[in-house]
N, C-alpha and C positions, 0 to 999 in steps of 0.2 A: 647917933643914927638920927634920922628925922622924925617928925612926929609920930608916932603909933598911934593907931586904930586897933582895937581887942574885937576878935570876931569869931562867930562858934563855929564850927565845921563837923560834920558826922562823916565818920570813917568805918568801914567795917572792921570786924575786929581782926581779922587777918592781917590787913594793910597797918592798923594800929601796932598789931605786935611786932611787924617788920620794922617799923619807925623806930619803935622802942628799943629794939634790938641794935641800930645803928646809931642811935643817940647814946645809947650806955657805951658802946666801943669807941665812939670819936669824942665821948666826953663833953657831949652838947645837951640840949635841951630841944623840945619840940618845935618851940617857936623857931629856933634857928634854923633847923633842919627845915621845916617849911617855908620860912622865907628864903633859903637857898634853894631848894626845890623848885619855887614859882619863880627864881630867877633865872634859874638854869632852863625852864620850860620857855619862858619868854624870850629870852636870847635865842633858843632852839627855833623858835616859831618863827622869828624875825630872820632867820638864815633860811627858812624854808621859804620865807615869803620874796626873799632877795632872790633866791636861787629859781623860783618859779618865774619871775618878773625877767630874769636875764635870759631865762628860756624862751619865753614871749618874743622878747626882744630880738634875740639871734634867728627866732623862725620868721619876724617880720623883716628883718635885714637880709635875711637868706632869699626870701620872695623878691626884695627889691633888688637885690643883686642880681638874681636870675633875670629880672626883666631889664636892667640896665645892660647885661652881657648879652641879651638877646637883640637889643635895639640897636647896640654898636654906636655908631656916630649920629645917628637920628635920634639923639638923647631928647626927649619933651623936657623943656626946662622948667616945668610943674614937678615932673617926676624927679628932676635933679634937686631942686631946691628942697623938696619933700625929703630923699634922701640926705642931704646936709643937713637939714633940720633933725632928723632922726639921729645921725652921727654926733652932733653937739649934746643932744641930751644925754649921750652916753659918757660924756667928759666930766 
């Protein structure tokens, strides 16, 4: 494991009791449990951020696709260049 740093945290008694029950069942210690919980939280948070970013991108691309479909053959080259740039960002 990489270099570790000792920290102190405060937990409500009920939460600590739950943690202690889990570590006893899994035959681990509190530090291992907290490390794993923090890694899981960070991983899930990243997934949520990526999902939100993708939603935003799909909304933007949808608006651009609608504009392009309405314009038809009279496509403004700036709009098309912007569209292609957005597509390139997705790759």
